[in-house]
N, C-alpha and C positions, 0 to 999 in steps of 0.2 A: 275429437274433443273428449278425451277420457276424463278430464278434470270435472266434467259436468256432474257425473254421478256423485262424487264426493261433495261437491258444492250443494247439490240438492239434499243429500243426507244431512248436511250441516243445518240447512233450513228446517228440515223435518225434526232434527234433534232439539231445536230451540222453540219448536211450535210456531214457526213463522213461514208457512208454505207460500210459494209463489201462487198468486190467485189469478185465475184465467177465466175469461169469458169467451164463448164460441158463437159465431154467427154462421148458421147453416148446419143442418143435422141430417144430411142425406147419407148415402152409402159410406163416403169417406169420413164425414163428421161423426157418424156412429162409431167408427173404428177408433178415431181420435179420443172420443169420450171414454170408451172402454179402456184404452191404453193409459190415459192419465189416471183414471179412477183406480185401476187395479194393478198398475205396474210402475207408477212414478211417485215414489215417496218424496215429499218436499214440494209437491205441486197439487193444487186443488182446482177442479173445474167447477167454479161456483155458480155459473149461469150459462144457459144456452138459449139462443133465440132462433126461431125458425118460422117460415111463413105459416105453416100449420103447427099449432102448438102441440098437437098430438105427435108430430115428428120429433120435437124437442123432448117430449116425455118419453118417447120410445128410446131415444139415445141413452137417457139415464136408466130406464128400466132394463135395457139389454146389458148395461154395465153393472146391474145388481142394485141400483138405487131406487127405492120405492117411495121414500118420504120426500116429496117434492112440493115446493110452493110455486104459485103463479104470481108474478109481479106485473102490474100495469103502470107503475110510475117509478121514477128514480128513487124516491123515498122508500117505497116498498122494497125495492131491490137492495138498497143500502142497508135497510133494517135486517133483511134476510141474511145478507153477507155477514153482518156483525154478529148474528146469532149462529153462524155456521151452517146455515140452511142451503140446500141445493134449490136453484130457482130456474123457472122457465118463463119465457115471455114471447109474444108475437112482435114486440117492438124492439128492433135491434138497437135503436138509438139510445134507449135507457141503459143498455149494457155499455155502450161507448161513453156515456156521461157519468155513470155511477162511480163514486169514490170506493176504494177498497179493491179495485181490479187493477192488476199490474200490466196485463197484456190482453190483446184481442187476437183470436185466431179467426181469420176470415176464410170460410170454406164454401162459398156460394157458387163460384165459377161464373157468376154473372157480372157483366161489365158495368152497366148503369147502376144497379143496386149496390154492387161492390164498391163503386166509387163513392157513393153516399156514405157507406159504412166507414170506409177508410178515412175519409175527410173528417167525419164526426169524431172518430177515435183520435185522430191526430190533434184536432181542436181541443180535445180534453186530455191531451198529453198521455195517451196510452201507447205503449209499444204495439206494433201491428205485425203479425206473422201471416203472410198471405199464401194460401194454397190455391192461388188464382192467377195462373200464368196469363190468362186472357186479359185480365185487367192490367197486370204488370207490363205485358207486352204492348199495351195500347197507350197507357198514360203513366206508367211507372216512374219515368224520370221526373215529371212534374210533381207527382205525389212525394217523391224523395225530397224535393226542394221544400215542400211544406213540412215534412217530417223533420228535416234538419233544422228548420227555423224554430220548430216546437221543441227541439232537443230530445226527440224520441227515435227509436229504431224502427225502420220499415224494412222488412226482410221477406224474401222467399223462404222456403222451408227445406230442412233436411228430409230425406226420404224420397221426395219427388226427384226425377232424374236430373233436373237442372241443379238442385242443391247438391246432389251426389257428385255431379261434374265439378261444381265449384269447390267442394271439399278436396277433391282429387287435384284440381288445378292449383289450389293453395298449397297442398302438400308438395307437388312437383316443383313449384316455385321456391318453396322453403328449403329444398335440398340443392338449389343452385342451377336447376335447368330452366330453359325458356320454353313454356308451352306454346305450341303453334297450331294445335287443333284440339277442340273439345267435341267429342262425339257421343252419339246416342244410338243404342242398338235396338232395332225394331224387328218385329216378326212379320209385319204386314204393312204395305203402303199401297193404297188404291184410292185415288182422289174421287172416284165416282161411287164409293160406298155411301149408303144412306140408312136411315133408321129402319127401313124395311129389311134391307139385307143383313143388318146387324141385330135384329130383334131376338133371334134365337140365342146368340152369345150373351146378349144383355140379360135375358131371363135366366140363363144358367147361373150367372154370377150375382144376380140380384141388383143389377145396375140399370140406369136409364139408357134407352137405345140411342138417343142423340149424343150422350156422353161417350158411349162406346164408339159411335161413328166418328166423333171428332179425333179419336186416336187413329182409326182405320184410314180416314181420308187425308191424313197428314196435317190437319189444322192444328191439333194439339202439339205435335212435335215442332211445328213451326213456331208457335208461341213459346214453347220451352227453349228452343235454341235461340230465339230472338233475345230472351231475357239473359241467357248465358252470354251472348255476344255483348249486350249492353253492360254487363257486369265485368267483362274481361277486356273490353276494347277490341274484340275481334269483329270480323265481317263474314259475309258469305261469298263463296267463290263464284256463284251464279245464282240467278233467281231460282228459288226452290231448293237450293243446296245441291251438292253433287249426288248424294244419296245412292251410293253404289249398292248393287246386289252382290253379296259375297257370303259363302257358306262356311268358310274356314274360321279360324280364330283371329281376333282383332290384331294379335301380335304379328300376323302374317300380312297385314295391310300397309305396313309402314313404307313399302316401296311403291305404293299406288299414288302417292302424292308428290307433287313438285315442291321441294323444300324452298326453293327460291321464290316461287309464287306465294307460298304460305308466309314467308318473311315479308314480302312486298305488301301483302294485305294486312300485315300485323297479326297474323293468325286467323283461322276461320273456325266457325261452328259447322257441324255436318252431322250426318247420320248414315247408318248402314243397315240394310235389310238382310236378315238371315244369318248374321255372323254369331259366333260364340265368343264370350259367354252371355247369351241373352237372358233376361233383358237388362243388361248392365250398361255401363258407360265407359268411355276411354278418353285418355289424353295422350297425344303424341307431342314429344318435346325434343329439343336439341341441347347440346352442351358445347361451349366454345373451347373448353380446356382439354387438350389431348390427353393429359394425365388422368383426368376424370373419365374421359371416354374409355381409356384402358380399364379402369375399375368397373365401369358399367358393363363392359364386355365380359370381364371376369365374373360379374354377378349375373350373367346369363341374359342381359338385356340386348345383346347383339352389338354389332359394329357401328350402328347409326347410319346416316346422320339423325334419323328419327328414332326415338326410343318410346316404347309402348308401355303405358301404365293403365290399368283398368280396375274397375270395381265390378264384380260379377252379379250384383243384385241391386235393387233399390226397394226399400221396405216401407215406402209411403207413410201411412199413419203411425207406424211404430216409432218413427224418428221425429215426428213433428214436435212432440214435447221438448226434445233436445234443442230445437230452434228457439222455443220460448225461453228456455233457461239461458241460452247464449245471449239473447237480447236483454233479459231482465237482470241477470247476474253478472254478465261480462260486457254489456253494451256492444256486443258483436253481432253483426248481421251475417247470416248465412250467405246471402247474396242480395245485392241491390245495385241499381244503375250507377255507373261511374259518373256520368254527367248526362248529356243529351243522348237520344237514341242513335245507335249505329245500325241496327237492323230492326225492321218493322215486319209485320205480317199483313200482306195485301189480299184483297178480296178477289177471288177468281170464280168465274161461272162454272158450276158443276154440270149444268145442262144449258140448252138454249133458253134465254130469258126474254120476256116480252115487255115492251113499254107498258107502264101502268101497274105492273106487278109490285108487290111489297116483299122485300127480301126476308126470308126466315133466318133463324139463328145459326150459330156455330154447331156443326154436326148434324145439320138437317139435309134438305133436298136440293137446295139451290146454289150454294156456294161452298168453296173450300179455301183454306188459307195457304199462302206460300211466303217464305222468307224473301225479303229483298233489302238491299242496302238502303239506309235511310236517305242518303243524298239523292238516290234515284227516285225514291218515293216522293220526295219534295219536288224534284225537277219535273216529274211526270204527273204530279197532283193525284197520286194513286189513293184509293179509298182503303183505310185501315180495316182489316177484318173485324176488329173489335167494335167498330162503329156501324157495321153493315146491317145488322138486324133492325127491321122497321123502316129502312130506307125505301123510297118509292122510285122505281125506274123511270127515267125520262125517255129512254130509247131502248130498242132491241139490243141484246148483248149475246154474242155467239159463245158457245161452249168453249171453255178454257181461256176466254178473254179476261184480262185483268181490268177491273172496274176503276174508274176515276171519280173524283168528287163531281165532275161535270155530268156524269151519267145518272146521278141520283138527286132526289130531294131528301134532305135529312129531316127526321122528326123534330118537332119544335120542343125547345125547353129542356134538352137533356144535359145533365151535368157532365157526362163523359165527353160530349162535343165541346163544351166550354173548356174543360181541362185540356183536351187535345189542342184546341186553338191556342190556349195559353202556353202549352208546352212548345208548340211550333214557334211561337213568338219569342219565348224565353231563350230557346236554344238556337235561334236563327243565326247563321253565320254573320259576323260583322262585315258590313260593306265598307270597302276602302274608298274614300273619296280622292279622286285624282284631280289636282288643280293644273289646268293648262294655261301656259303663258308666263 
């Protein structure tokens, strides 16, 4: 999307920057704030909300902004925006409601709270950029329905591996090939990792142990690949994905897949552990035209039938502002569900669990997430990982057993459960009535 830089420069030149509000000011949020403030002409981060207002203040301070106002109401925030002031608040809703903000960046990683934020932003016709694969992979399709009705863009973001995969997928399609696999390159995959085992790594990089664990135990990559599947129409080859261990280059993996199986499934999402160039992404694609296959061979992509394309990096917060610009200036989503879910993330026991226990969250001690095709999730009544936190177990569950709705009592009154039920109903397969006689 090279045109974005010139479009933003044009907005800067006329003194009409894209105005952004951000919800969440953790490790990644602080990076986004620094990037917009110091490296993106034509865009202003006018407001930040965080559970702790000190966290919001820290995000501005680390980016070099000291003159900050606190807003406790929509009117206070709108007045600050009109005066060109940077504003912080503990109330995320007022950022969603205020006039003068073009788009919201949602960076909480929380499913229930994130659902409230996104619904409020959509209700007030704000474009929403989500750095929250957990929310997207749980209720993204129904959120997209609401966004479409409101006439706003709901999008995942550049920089995160799903967005980088989608950019590569769109490029490969645009030059006439048919993508059959979207892949993610990992350095580690161990479903039994927990915040205790990951504490040292988390401290080294200034991150939260449970967030680091969600990457290590496979939950995060499951959500990431699920939203890629839902945006491309792909599925998984099996529960948990194929997930090969391979230490060579991804270019050398094209003969590891059955092309006919990939075609039959309509393409798959997958991952590989240990391959180069980590931590990038890859797309494998085919071409039906023998003339073009000859050219692809000439251009060093091999004889096929699968051709390898890859991006050797993903730069997370550096690229998030580009996603905002695509939504606001070009009405282009980096990635959003095509329709109903095709792949979900299901809750799996990390340890033996006992009746009466309350499940902890993503990246903690009790569960991990696995990708599964949504038709099987529906048939087997499997419990989405994004809804597992706070559920009370009705019975004992063995390690590595996948949980169902029948195994738990859901917490009362959660918006995420309401949205999930609405999503299941909205996208339920139509039943064909057969008249006998």
